[in-house]
N, CA, C, O and CB atoms as a CASP TS submission, in Angstrom:
PFRMAT TS
TARGET T0000
AUTHOR 0000-0000-0000
METHOD Language model
MODEL 1
PARENT N/A
ATOM      1  N   MET     1       1.149  -1.142   0.061  1.00  0.00           N
ATOM      2  CA  MET     1       0.040   0.091   0.209  1.00  0.00           C
ATOM      3  C   MET     1       1.249   1.126  -0.089  1.00  0.00           C
ATOM      4  O   MET     1       2.410   0.844   0.210  1.00  0.00           O
ATOM      5  CB  MET     1      -0.942   0.319   1.992  1.00  0.00           C
ATOM      6  N   THR     2       0.797   2.634  -0.847  1.00  0.00           N
ATOM      7  CA  THR     2       1.465   3.642  -0.697  1.00  0.00           C
ATOM      8  C   THR     2       0.727   4.433  -0.281  1.00  0.00           C
ATOM      9  O   THR     2      -0.502   4.480  -0.221  1.00  0.00           O
ATOM     10  CB  THR     2       2.069   4.014  -1.578  1.00  0.00           C
ATOM     11  N   THR     3       1.632   5.185   0.065  1.00  0.00           N
ATOM     12  CA  THR     3       1.228   6.558   1.291  1.00  0.00           C
ATOM     13  C   THR     3      -0.388   7.067   0.923  1.00  0.00           C
ATOM     14  O   THR     3      -1.377   7.287   1.622  1.00  0.00           O
ATOM     15  CB  THR     3       2.531   8.303   1.016  1.00  0.00           C
ATOM     16  N   ASP     4      -0.101   7.135  -0.580  1.00  0.00           N
ATOM     17  CA  ASP     4      -1.422   8.461  -0.701  1.00  0.00           C
ATOM     18  C   ASP     4      -2.700   6.950  -0.341  1.00  0.00           C
ATOM     19  O   ASP     4      -3.630   7.198   0.426  1.00  0.00           O
ATOM     20  CB  ASP     4      -1.653   9.664  -3.115  1.00  0.00           C
ATOM     21  N   ASP     5      -2.593   5.563  -0.937  1.00  0.00           N
ATOM     22  CA  ASP     5      -3.390   4.800  -0.550  1.00  0.00           C
ATOM     23  C   ASP     5      -4.140   5.196   0.914  1.00  0.00           C
ATOM     24  O   ASP     5      -5.335   5.368   1.158  1.00  0.00           O
ATOM     25  CB  ASP     5      -2.697   3.642  -0.604  1.00  0.00           C
ATOM     26  N   ALA     6      -2.982   5.267   1.767  1.00  0.00           N
ATOM     27  CA  ALA     6      -3.227   4.746   3.270  1.00  0.00           C
ATOM     28  C   ALA     6      -4.105   5.722   3.519  1.00  0.00           C
ATOM     29  O   ALA     6      -4.958   5.583   4.395  1.00  0.00           O
ATOM     30  CB  ALA     6      -1.961   4.656   4.396  1.00  0.00           C
ATOM     31  N   ARG     7      -3.965   7.238   2.504  1.00  0.00           N
ATOM     32  CA  ARG     7      -4.632   8.492   3.365  1.00  0.00           C
ATOM     33  C   ARG     7      -5.587   8.413   2.725  1.00  0.00           C
ATOM     34  O   ARG     7      -6.501   8.801   3.452  1.00  0.00           O
ATOM     35  CB  ARG     7      -4.067   9.974   3.472  1.00  0.00           C
ATOM     36  N   LYS     8      -6.045   8.087   1.588  1.00  0.00           N
ATOM     37  CA  LYS     8      -7.400   7.694   0.986  1.00  0.00           C
ATOM     38  C   LYS     8      -8.124   6.664   1.727  1.00  0.00           C
ATOM     39  O   LYS     8      -9.337   6.873   1.731  1.00  0.00           O
ATOM     40  CB  LYS     8      -7.247   7.190  -0.405  1.00  0.00           C
ATOM     41  N   PHE     9      -7.751   5.610   2.357  1.00  0.00           N
ATOM     42  CA  PHE     9      -8.499   4.692   2.957  1.00  0.00           C
ATOM     43  C   PHE     9      -8.796   5.025   4.742  1.00  0.00           C
ATOM     44  O   PHE     9      -9.697   4.597   5.464  1.00  0.00           O
ATOM     45  CB  PHE     9      -7.692   3.317   2.637  1.00  0.00           C
ATOM     46  N   LEU    10      -7.823   5.807   5.009  1.00  0.00           N
ATOM     47  CA  LEU    10      -8.033   6.391   6.146  1.00  0.00           C
ATOM     48  C   LEU    10      -9.505   7.818   5.790  1.00  0.00           C
ATOM     49  O   LEU    10     -10.698   7.863   6.091  1.00  0.00           O
ATOM     50  CB  LEU    10      -6.290   6.970   6.658  1.00  0.00           C
ATOM     51  N   ALA    11      -8.725   8.610   5.158  1.00  0.00           N
ATOM     52  CA  ALA    11     -10.515   9.846   4.790  1.00  0.00           C
ATOM     53  C   ALA    11     -11.478   8.958   4.315  1.00  0.00           C
ATOM     54  O   ALA    11     -12.650   9.329   4.361  1.00  0.00           O
ATOM     55  CB  ALA    11     -10.479  11.317   3.220  1.00  0.00           C
ATOM     56  N   GLU    12     -11.211   7.860   3.868  1.00  0.00           N
ATOM     57  CA  GLU    12     -12.791   7.434   4.067  1.00  0.00           C
ATOM     58  C   GLU    12     -13.588   6.544   5.441  1.00  0.00           C
ATOM     59  O   GLU    12     -14.727   6.415   5.889  1.00  0.00           O
ATOM     60  CB  GLU    12     -13.020   6.501   2.816  1.00  0.00           C
ATOM     61  N   GLN    13     -12.510   6.166   5.678  1.00  0.00           N
ATOM     62  CA  GLN    13     -13.131   6.209   7.592  1.00  0.00           C
ATOM     63  C   GLN    13     -13.419   7.358   8.825  1.00  0.00           C
ATOM     64  O   GLN    13     -13.713   7.385  10.020  1.00  0.00           O
ATOM     65  CB  GLN    13     -12.076   5.488   8.422  1.00  0.00           C
ATOM     66  N   GLY    14     -13.064   8.489   7.443  1.00  0.00           N
ATOM     67  CA  GLY    14     -13.855   9.624   8.283  1.00  0.00           C
ATOM     68  C   GLY    14     -12.529  10.638   9.355  1.00  0.00           C
ATOM     69  O   GLY    14     -12.778  11.648  10.015  1.00  0.00           O
ATOM     70  N   PHE    15     -10.837   9.775   9.174  1.00  0.00           N
ATOM     71  CA  PHE    15      -9.783  10.670   9.671  1.00  0.00           C
ATOM     72  C   PHE    15      -9.688  11.835   8.552  1.00  0.00           C
ATOM     73  O   PHE    15      -9.947  11.817   7.349  1.00  0.00           O
ATOM     74  CB  PHE    15      -8.314   9.835   9.893  1.00  0.00           C
ATOM     75  N   PHE    16      -9.221  12.844   9.402  1.00  0.00           N
ATOM     76  CA  PHE    16      -8.667  14.115   8.886  1.00  0.00           C
ATOM     77  C   PHE    16      -7.202  13.881   8.220  1.00  0.00           C
ATOM     78  O   PHE    16      -6.351  13.871   9.109  1.00  0.00           O
ATOM     79  CB  PHE    16      -8.580  15.190  10.113  1.00  0.00           C
ATOM     80  N   THR    17      -6.685  13.701   7.004  1.00  0.00           N
ATOM     81  CA  THR    17      -5.607  13.654   6.577  1.00  0.00           C
ATOM     82  C   THR    17      -4.581  14.867   6.057  1.00  0.00           C
ATOM     83  O   THR    17      -3.357  14.878   5.925  1.00  0.00           O
ATOM     84  CB  THR    17      -5.866  12.900   5.824  1.00  0.00           C
ATOM     85  N   GLY    18      -5.368  15.651   5.873  1.00  0.00           N
ATOM     86  CA  GLY    18      -4.747  16.532   4.744  1.00  0.00           C
ATOM     87  C   GLY    18      -3.781  17.361   5.533  1.00  0.00           C
ATOM     88  O   GLY    18      -3.382  18.372   4.954  1.00  0.00           O
ATOM     89  N   ASN    19      -3.236  17.091   6.975  1.00  0.00           N
ATOM     90  CA  ASN    19      -2.403  17.754   7.610  1.00  0.00           C
ATOM     91  C   ASN    19      -1.718  16.057   8.445  1.00  0.00           C
ATOM     92  O   ASN    19      -2.221  15.429   9.377  1.00  0.00           O
ATOM     93  CB  ASN    19      -3.249  19.200   8.607  1.00  0.00           C
ATOM     94  N   LEU    20      -0.125  15.675   7.450  1.00  0.00           N
ATOM     95  CA  LEU    20       0.787  14.464   8.210  1.00  0.00           C
ATOM     96  C   LEU    20       1.926  15.156   8.798  1.00  0.00           C
ATOM     97  O   LEU    20       2.222  16.145   8.126  1.00  0.00           O
ATOM     98  CB  LEU    20       1.410  13.209   7.152  1.00  0.00           C
ATOM     99  N   TRP    21       2.590  15.000   9.712  1.00  0.00           N
ATOM    100  CA  TRP    21       3.838  15.427  10.044  1.00  0.00           C
ATOM    101  C   TRP    21       4.488  13.965   9.652  1.00  0.00           C
ATOM    102  O   TRP    21       3.806  12.946   9.535  1.00  0.00           O
ATOM    103  CB  TRP    21       4.011  16.050  11.669  1.00  0.00           C
ATOM    104  N   HIS    22       6.160  14.036   9.438  1.00  0.00           N
ATOM    105  CA  HIS    22       6.371  13.199   8.808  1.00  0.00           C
ATOM    106  C   HIS    22       7.883  13.568   9.980  1.00  0.00           C
ATOM    107  O   HIS    22       7.918  14.617  10.623  1.00  0.00           O
ATOM    108  CB  HIS    22       6.108  13.224   7.034  1.00  0.00           C
ATOM    109  N   ILE    23       8.971  12.545  10.062  1.00  0.00           N
ATOM    110  CA  ILE    23       9.737  12.690  10.929  1.00  0.00           C
ATOM    111  C   ILE    23      11.154  13.375  10.033  1.00  0.00           C
ATOM    112  O   ILE    23      12.310  13.609  10.386  1.00  0.00           O
ATOM    113  CB  ILE    23       9.829  11.286  11.720  1.00  0.00           C
ATOM    114  N   ASP    24      10.438  13.544   8.769  1.00  0.00           N
ATOM    115  CA  ASP    24      11.501  14.469   8.037  1.00  0.00           C
ATOM    116  C   ASP    24      11.731  15.958   8.302  1.00  0.00           C
ATOM    117  O   ASP    24      12.798  16.571   8.280  1.00  0.00           O
ATOM    118  CB  ASP    24      11.201  14.453   6.680  1.00  0.00           C
ATOM    119  N   ASP    25      10.369  16.450   8.584  1.00  0.00           N
ATOM    120  CA  ASP    25       9.958  17.804   9.037  1.00  0.00           C
ATOM    121  C   ASP    25      10.365  18.071  10.556  1.00  0.00           C
ATOM    122  O   ASP    25       9.979  19.064  11.173  1.00  0.00           O
ATOM    123  CB  ASP    25       8.378  17.958   8.857  1.00  0.00           C
ATOM    124  N   VAL    26      11.238  17.017  11.126  1.00  0.00           N
ATOM    125  CA  VAL    26      11.796  17.411  12.498  1.00  0.00           C
ATOM    126  C   VAL    26      13.317  17.411  11.596  1.00  0.00           C
ATOM    127  O   VAL    26      13.782  18.517  11.323  1.00  0.00           O
ATOM    128  CB  VAL    26      11.498  16.127  14.114  1.00  0.00           C
ATOM    129  N   THR    27      13.985  16.308  11.197  1.00  0.00           N
ATOM    130  CA  THR    27      15.055  15.851  10.981  1.00  0.00           C
ATOM    131  C   THR    27      16.049  17.030   9.692  1.00  0.00           C
ATOM    132  O   THR    27      17.209  16.951   9.289  1.00  0.00           O
ATOM    133  CB  THR    27      14.634  14.276  10.556  1.00  0.00           C
ATOM    134  N   SER    28      14.798  18.158   9.340  1.00  0.00           N
ATOM    135  CA  SER    28      15.367  18.908   8.409  1.00  0.00           C
ATOM    136  C   SER    28      16.206  20.250   8.972  1.00  0.00           C
ATOM    137  O   SER    28      17.080  20.969   8.489  1.00  0.00           O
ATOM    138  CB  SER    28      14.262  19.251   7.499  1.00  0.00           C
ATOM    139  N   LEU    29      15.396  20.202  10.399  1.00  0.00           N
ATOM    140  CA  LEU    29      15.672  21.690  11.026  1.00  0.00           C
ATOM    141  C   LEU    29      16.658  20.808  12.482  1.00  0.00           C
ATOM    142  O   LEU    29      17.418  21.584  13.062  1.00  0.00           O
ATOM    143  CB  LEU    29      13.710  22.887  11.592  1.00  0.00           C
ATOM    144  N   TYR    30      16.657  19.649  12.911  1.00  0.00           N
ATOM    145  CA  TYR    30      17.925  19.100  14.302  1.00  0.00           C
ATOM    146  C   TYR    30      17.964  18.083  13.543  1.00  0.00           C
ATOM    147  O   TYR    30      17.135  17.471  12.870  1.00  0.00           O
ATOM    148  CB  TYR    30      17.557  18.746  16.242  1.00  0.00           C
ATOM    149  N   GLN    31      19.812  17.932  13.897  1.00  0.00           N
ATOM    150  CA  GLN    31      20.721  16.635  13.880  1.00  0.00           C
ATOM    151  C   GLN    31      20.187  15.455  14.770  1.00  0.00           C
ATOM    152  O   GLN    31      20.630  15.259  15.901  1.00  0.00           O
ATOM    153  CB  GLN    31      22.210  17.001  14.417  1.00  0.00           C
ATOM    154  N   CYS    32      19.446  14.868  14.333  1.00  0.00           N
ATOM    155  CA  CYS    32      19.033  13.805  15.081  1.00  0.00           C
ATOM    156  C   CYS    32      18.519  12.396  14.484  1.00  0.00           C
ATOM    157  O   CYS    32      18.122  12.542  13.328  1.00  0.00           O
ATOM    158  CB  CYS    32      18.092  14.331  15.809  1.00  0.00           C
ATOM    159  N   SER    33      18.405  10.888  15.025  1.00  0.00           N
ATOM    160  CA  SER    33      18.076   9.928  14.168  1.00  0.00           C
ATOM    161  C   SER    33      16.496  10.339  14.009  1.00  0.00           C
ATOM    162  O   SER    33      15.843  11.377  14.117  1.00  0.00           O
ATOM    163  CB  SER    33      18.449   8.401  14.730  1.00  0.00           C
ATOM    164  N   ASN    34      16.254   9.070  13.720  1.00  0.00           N
ATOM    165  CA  ASN    34      14.552   9.159  12.952  1.00  0.00           C
ATOM    166  C   ASN    34      13.919   8.515  14.279  1.00  0.00           C
ATOM    167  O   ASN    34      12.745   8.198  14.090  1.00  0.00           O
ATOM    168  CB  ASN    34      14.148   7.959  11.127  1.00  0.00           C
ATOM    169  N   GLU    35      14.380   8.243  15.552  1.00  0.00           N
ATOM    170  CA  GLU    35      13.833   7.369  16.021  1.00  0.00           C
ATOM    171  C   GLU    35      13.470   8.607  17.382  1.00  0.00           C
ATOM    172  O   GLU    35      12.528   8.599  18.176  1.00  0.00           O
ATOM    173  CB  GLU    35      14.751   5.869  16.131  1.00  0.00           C
ATOM    174  N   ASP    36      14.794   9.752  17.230  1.00  0.00           N
ATOM    175  CA  ASP    36      14.409  10.894  18.468  1.00  0.00           C
ATOM    176  C   ASP    36      13.296  12.108  17.164  1.00  0.00           C
ATOM    177  O   ASP    36      12.441  12.928  17.501  1.00  0.00           O
ATOM    178  CB  ASP    36      16.535  11.983  19.408  1.00  0.00           C
ATOM    179  N   ALA    37      13.584  11.897  16.273  1.00  0.00           N
ATOM    180  CA  ALA    37      12.614  12.648  15.800  1.00  0.00           C
ATOM    181  C   ALA    37      11.216  12.398  15.767  1.00  0.00           C
ATOM    182  O   ALA    37      10.474  13.373  15.657  1.00  0.00           O
ATOM    183  CB  ALA    37      12.903  12.844  14.796  1.00  0.00           C
ATOM    184  N   TYR    38      10.644  11.054  15.857  1.00  0.00           N
ATOM    185  CA  TYR    38       9.846  10.628  15.848  1.00  0.00           C
ATOM    186  C   TYR    38       9.235  10.740  17.648  1.00  0.00           C
ATOM    187  O   TYR    38       8.036  10.957  17.823  1.00  0.00           O
ATOM    188  CB  TYR    38      10.170   9.486  15.074  1.00  0.00           C
ATOM    189  N   LYS    39       9.759  10.646  18.326  1.00  0.00           N
ATOM    190  CA  LYS    39       9.876  11.483  19.265  1.00  0.00           C
ATOM    191  C   LYS    39       9.252  12.687  19.871  1.00  0.00           C
ATOM    192  O   LYS    39       8.285  12.810  20.623  1.00  0.00           O
ATOM    193  CB  LYS    39      10.643  11.690  19.085  1.00  0.00           C
ATOM    194  N   VAL    40      10.077  13.546  19.332  1.00  0.00           N
ATOM    195  CA  VAL    40       9.877  14.731  18.932  1.00  0.00           C
ATOM    196  C   VAL    40       8.282  15.145  18.671  1.00  0.00           C
ATOM    197  O   VAL    40       7.559  15.844  19.380  1.00  0.00           O
ATOM    198  CB  VAL    40      10.709  14.840  17.793  1.00  0.00           C
ATOM    199  N   LEU    41       7.998  14.514  17.486  1.00  0.00           N
ATOM    200  CA  LEU    41       6.481  14.463  16.550  1.00  0.00           C
ATOM    201  C   LEU    41       5.849  14.093  17.547  1.00  0.00           C
ATOM    202  O   LEU    41       4.875  14.730  17.950  1.00  0.00           O
ATOM    203  CB  LEU    41       6.191  13.407  15.171  1.00  0.00           C
ATOM    204  N   GLU    42       6.375  12.768  18.251  1.00  0.00           N
ATOM    205  CA  GLU    42       5.022  12.536  19.210  1.00  0.00           C
ATOM    206  C   GLU    42       4.646  13.549  20.281  1.00  0.00           C
ATOM    207  O   GLU    42       3.565  14.110  20.460  1.00  0.00           O
ATOM    208  CB  GLU    42       5.169  11.222  20.026  1.00  0.00           C
ATOM    209  N   MET    43       5.719  13.646  20.910  1.00  0.00           N
ATOM    210  CA  MET    43       5.610  14.608  22.116  1.00  0.00           C
ATOM    211  C   MET    43       4.924  15.721  21.946  1.00  0.00           C
ATOM    212  O   MET    43       4.120  16.039  22.822  1.00  0.00           O
ATOM    213  CB  MET    43       6.796  15.045  22.579  1.00  0.00           C
ATOM    214  N   ALA    44       5.054  16.342  21.072  1.00  0.00           N
ATOM    215  CA  ALA    44       4.694  17.604  20.454  1.00  0.00           C
ATOM    216  C   ALA    44       3.036  17.193  19.831  1.00  0.00           C
ATOM    217  O   ALA    44       2.386  18.237  19.884  1.00  0.00           O
ATOM    218  CB  ALA    44       5.993  18.078  19.135  1.00  0.00           C
ATOM    219  N   LEU    45       2.384  16.335  19.413  1.00  0.00           N
ATOM    220  CA  LEU    45       1.338  16.467  18.665  1.00  0.00           C
ATOM    221  C   LEU    45       0.628  16.099  20.237  1.00  0.00           C
ATOM    222  O   LEU    45      -0.473  16.544  20.560  1.00  0.00           O
ATOM    223  CB  LEU    45       1.167  15.471  17.110  1.00  0.00           C
ATOM    224  N   THR    46       1.338  15.347  20.997  1.00  0.00           N
ATOM    225  CA  THR    46       0.185  14.627  21.840  1.00  0.00           C
ATOM    226  C   THR    46       0.320  15.386  23.563  1.00  0.00           C
ATOM    227  O   THR    46      -0.105  14.981  24.645  1.00  0.00           O
ATOM    228  CB  THR    46       0.554  12.584  21.842  1.00  0.00           C
ATOM    229  N   ASN    47       1.090  16.603  23.192  1.00  0.00           N
ATOM    230  CA  ASN    47       0.727  17.077  24.862  1.00  0.00           C
ATOM    231  C   ASN    47      -0.435  17.793  25.095  1.00  0.00           C
ATOM    232  O   ASN    47      -1.057  18.200  24.114  1.00  0.00           O
ATOM    233  CB  ASN    47       1.781  18.039  25.516  1.00  0.00           C
ATOM    234  N   GLU    48      -0.910  18.061  26.389  1.00  0.00           N
ATOM    235  CA  GLU    48      -1.686  18.952  26.933  1.00  0.00           C
ATOM    236  C   GLU    48      -1.946  20.340  25.902  1.00  0.00           C
ATOM    237  O   GLU    48      -2.957  20.617  25.256  1.00  0.00           O
ATOM    238  CB  GLU    48      -1.010  19.256  28.290  1.00  0.00           C
ATOM    239  N   TYR    49      -0.804  20.996  25.995  1.00  0.00           N
ATOM    240  CA  TYR    49      -0.781  22.065  25.340  1.00  0.00           C
ATOM    241  C   TYR    49      -1.429  22.180  23.768  1.00  0.00           C
ATOM    242  O   TYR    49      -2.552  22.646  23.576  1.00  0.00           O
ATOM    243  CB  TYR    49       0.518  22.342  25.412  1.00  0.00           C
ATOM    244  N   THR    50      -0.691  21.764  22.851  1.00  0.00           N
ATOM    245  CA  THR    50      -1.217  21.326  22.009  1.00  0.00           C
ATOM    246  C   THR    50      -2.661  20.512  21.816  1.00  0.00           C
ATOM    247  O   THR    50      -3.396  20.982  20.947  1.00  0.00           O
ATOM    248  CB  THR    50      -0.385  20.867  21.755  1.00  0.00           C
ATOM    249  N   MET    51      -3.198  19.199  22.624  1.00  0.00           N
ATOM    250  CA  MET    51      -4.506  19.367  22.000  1.00  0.00           C
ATOM    251  C   MET    51      -5.436  20.185  22.693  1.00  0.00           C
ATOM    252  O   MET    51      -6.568  20.178  22.209  1.00  0.00           O
ATOM    253  CB  MET    51      -5.111  18.153  21.803  1.00  0.00           C
ATOM    254  N   SER    52      -5.256  20.889  23.700  1.00  0.00           N
ATOM    255  CA  SER    52      -6.235  21.713  24.412  1.00  0.00           C
ATOM    256  C   SER    52      -6.585  22.966  22.608  1.00  0.00           C
ATOM    257  O   SER    52      -7.597  23.361  22.029  1.00  0.00           O
ATOM    258  CB  SER    52      -5.215  22.679  26.339  1.00  0.00           C
ATOM    259  N   GLN    53      -5.542  23.078  22.461  1.00  0.00           N
ATOM    260  CA  GLN    53      -5.322  24.378  20.791  1.00  0.00           C
ATOM    261  C   GLN    53      -6.378  23.716  20.140  1.00  0.00           C
ATOM    262  O   GLN    53      -7.397  24.396  20.256  1.00  0.00           O
ATOM    263  CB  GLN    53      -3.488  24.364  19.480  1.00  0.00           C
ATOM    264  N   ILE    54      -6.582  22.639  19.477  1.00  0.00           N
ATOM    265  CA  ILE    54      -7.021  21.883  18.886  1.00  0.00           C
ATOM    266  C   ILE    54      -8.674  21.574  18.879  1.00  0.00           C
ATOM    267  O   ILE    54      -9.486  21.588  17.955  1.00  0.00           O
ATOM    268  CB  ILE    54      -6.274  21.054  19.202  1.00  0.00           C
ATOM    269  N   TRP    55      -8.838  21.250  20.511  1.00  0.00           N
ATOM    270  CA  TRP    55     -10.359  21.180  20.727  1.00  0.00           C
ATOM    271  C   TRP    55     -10.546  22.591  21.023  1.00  0.00           C
ATOM    272  O   TRP    55     -11.740  22.720  21.295  1.00  0.00           O
ATOM    273  CB  TRP    55     -10.933  20.139  21.948  1.00  0.00           C
ATOM    274  N   ASP    56      -9.930  23.754  21.107  1.00  0.00           N
ATOM    275  CA  ASP    56     -10.446  24.952  21.446  1.00  0.00           C
ATOM    276  C   ASP    56     -11.078  25.371  19.723  1.00  0.00           C
ATOM    277  O   ASP    56     -12.196  25.628  19.275  1.00  0.00           O
ATOM    278  CB  ASP    56      -9.112  26.049  22.256  1.00  0.00           C
ATOM    279  N   ALA    57      -9.734  25.270  19.144  1.00  0.00           N
ATOM    280  CA  ALA    57     -10.113  25.826  17.163  1.00  0.00           C
ATOM    281  C   ALA    57     -11.109  25.281  17.172  1.00  0.00           C
ATOM    282  O   ALA    57     -12.068  26.042  17.298  1.00  0.00           O
ATOM    283  CB  ALA    57      -9.163  25.286  15.590  1.00  0.00           C
ATOM    284  N   ILE    58     -11.467  23.708  17.050  1.00  0.00           N
ATOM    285  CA  ILE    58     -12.954  23.231  16.409  1.00  0.00           C
ATOM    286  C   ILE    58     -13.600  23.977  17.240  1.00  0.00           C
ATOM    287  O   ILE    58     -13.858  25.011  16.623  1.00  0.00           O
ATOM    288  CB  ILE    58     -13.497  21.597  16.421  1.00  0.00           C
ATOM    289  N   GLU    59     -14.085  24.052  18.487  1.00  0.00           N
ATOM    290  CA  GLU    59     -15.204  24.700  19.333  1.00  0.00           C
ATOM    291  C   GLU    59     -15.141  25.796  18.379  1.00  0.00           C
ATOM    292  O   GLU    59     -16.159  25.781  17.687  1.00  0.00           O
ATOM    293  CB  GLU    59     -14.973  25.066  21.067  1.00  0.00           C
ATOM    294  N   LEU    60     -14.368  26.719  18.074  1.00  0.00           N
ATOM    295  CA  LEU    60     -14.603  28.503  17.621  1.00  0.00           C
ATOM    296  C   LEU    60     -15.117  28.429  16.376  1.00  0.00           C
ATOM    297  O   LEU    60     -16.111  29.054  16.005  1.00  0.00           O
ATOM    298  CB  LEU    60     -13.146  29.590  17.492  1.00  0.00           C
ATOM    299  N   ILE    61     -14.295  27.476  15.529  1.00  0.00           N
ATOM    300  CA  ILE    61     -15.066  27.407  13.851  1.00  0.00           C
ATOM    301  C   ILE    61     -16.259  26.677  13.821  1.00  0.00           C
ATOM    302  O   ILE    61     -17.115  26.983  12.991  1.00  0.00           O
ATOM    303  CB  ILE    61     -14.147  26.611  12.634  1.00  0.00           C
ATOM    304  N   ALA    62     -16.482  25.545  14.785  1.00  0.00           N
ATOM    305  CA  ALA    62     -18.218  25.084  15.042  1.00  0.00           C
ATOM    306  C   ALA    62     -19.103  26.104  15.175  1.00  0.00           C
ATOM    307  O   ALA    62     -20.205  25.873  14.676  1.00  0.00           O
ATOM    308  CB  ALA    62     -18.538  24.268  16.385  1.00  0.00           C
ATOM    309  N   ASN    63     -18.950  27.246  15.736  1.00  0.00           N
ATOM    310  CA  ASN    63     -19.112  27.567  16.199  1.00  0.00           C
ATOM    311  C   ASN    63     -19.173  28.854  15.024  1.00  0.00           C
ATOM    312  O   ASN    63     -20.216  29.468  14.801  1.00  0.00           O
ATOM    313  CB  ASN    63     -18.604  27.181  17.209  1.00  0.00           C
ATOM    314  N   ASP    64     -18.208  29.066  14.506  1.00  0.00           N
ATOM    315  CA  ASP    64     -18.360  30.413  13.051  1.00  0.00           C
ATOM    316  C   ASP    64     -19.633  29.889  12.441  1.00  0.00           C
ATOM    317  O   ASP    64     -20.689  30.500  12.278  1.00  0.00           O
ATOM    318  CB  ASP    64     -16.835  30.437  11.509  1.00  0.00           C
ATOM    319  N   LEU    65     -19.325  28.584  12.120  1.00  0.00           N
ATOM    320  CA  LEU    65     -20.626  27.475  11.139  1.00  0.00           C
ATOM    321  C   LEU    65     -21.708  27.652  12.033  1.00  0.00           C
ATOM    322  O   LEU    65     -22.630  27.058  11.474  1.00  0.00           O
ATOM    323  CB  LEU    65     -20.303  25.452  10.933  1.00  0.00           C
ATOM    324  N   ASP    66     -22.050  28.025  12.878  1.00  0.00           N
ATOM    325  CA  ASP    66     -23.076  27.942  13.483  1.00  0.00           C
ATOM    326  C   ASP    66     -23.817  26.341  14.187  1.00  0.00           C
ATOM    327  O   ASP    66     -25.004  26.128  14.431  1.00  0.00           O
ATOM    328  CB  ASP    66     -23.790  28.601  12.524  1.00  0.00           C
ATOM    329  N   LEU    67     -22.859  25.585  14.340  1.00  0.00           N
ATOM    330  CA  LEU    67     -23.019  24.445  13.930  1.00  0.00           C
ATOM    331  C   LEU    67     -23.643  23.885  15.348  1.00  0.00           C
ATOM    332  O   LEU    67     -22.820  23.986  16.259  1.00  0.00           O
ATOM    333  CB  LEU    67     -21.696  23.819  13.294  1.00  0.00           C
ATOM    334  N   GLU    68     -25.013  23.271  15.783  1.00  0.00           N
ATOM    335  CA  GLU    68     -25.562  22.954  16.833  1.00  0.00           C
ATOM    336  C   GLU    68     -24.632  22.031  17.778  1.00  0.00           C
ATOM    337  O   GLU    68     -24.262  20.993  17.229  1.00  0.00           O
ATOM    338  CB  GLU    68     -26.766  22.402  16.452  1.00  0.00           C
ATOM    339  N   GLU    69     -24.087  22.275  19.417  1.00  0.00           N
ATOM    340  CA  GLU    69     -24.152  21.073  20.031  1.00  0.00           C
ATOM    341  C   GLU    69     -24.691  20.201  19.968  1.00  0.00           C
ATOM    342  O   GLU    69     -25.888  20.254  19.686  1.00  0.00           O
ATOM    343  CB  GLU    69     -24.254  21.056  20.757  1.00  0.00           C
ATOM    344  N   ASN    70     -23.999  18.894  20.222  1.00  0.00           N
ATOM    345  CA  ASN    70     -24.534  17.354  20.514  1.00  0.00           C
ATOM    346  C   ASN    70     -25.210  17.296  22.124  1.00  0.00           C
ATOM    347  O   ASN    70     -24.425  17.816  22.917  1.00  0.00           O
ATOM    348  CB  ASN    70     -23.038  16.124  20.397  1.00  0.00           C
ATOM    349  N   GLU    71     -25.949  16.999  22.510  1.00  0.00           N
ATOM    350  CA  GLU    71     -26.274  16.733  23.939  1.00  0.00           C
ATOM    351  C   GLU    71     -25.960  15.848  24.727  1.00  0.00           C
ATOM    352  O   GLU    71     -26.734  15.012  25.194  1.00  0.00           O
ATOM    353  CB  GLU    71     -27.244  16.649  24.107  1.00  0.00           C
ATOM    354  N   ASN    72     -24.942  15.934  24.921  1.00  0.00           N
ATOM    355  CA  ASN    72     -24.290  14.499  25.748  1.00  0.00           C
ATOM    356  C   ASN    72     -24.659  14.058  27.289  1.00  0.00           C
ATOM    357  O   ASN    72     -24.157  13.046  27.778  1.00  0.00           O
ATOM    358  CB  ASN    72     -22.646  14.686  25.861  1.00  0.00           C
TER
END
C-alpha cells in the first residue's frame, strides 16, 4: 500500500489526513536520529497544550459555522 492509498483509506474512514507530519519535518531542522525525530513529533503532537489548542479551534470554528452542539 502506498502512502497515498493509506491516506485515501483513512479519509474514507472519516479521519482527517490533510495535515500529516513526518520525521523529515524534524530532521530537516535538527540533527537527530529518526527515532528521536519520531519522539519529538509524538511529544509535540500529543502534549496537553497542543490537544487543548486543537479542541479550542474546533469549538471556535464550529461556532463560526453555527453548528449546534450535541447533547451528551
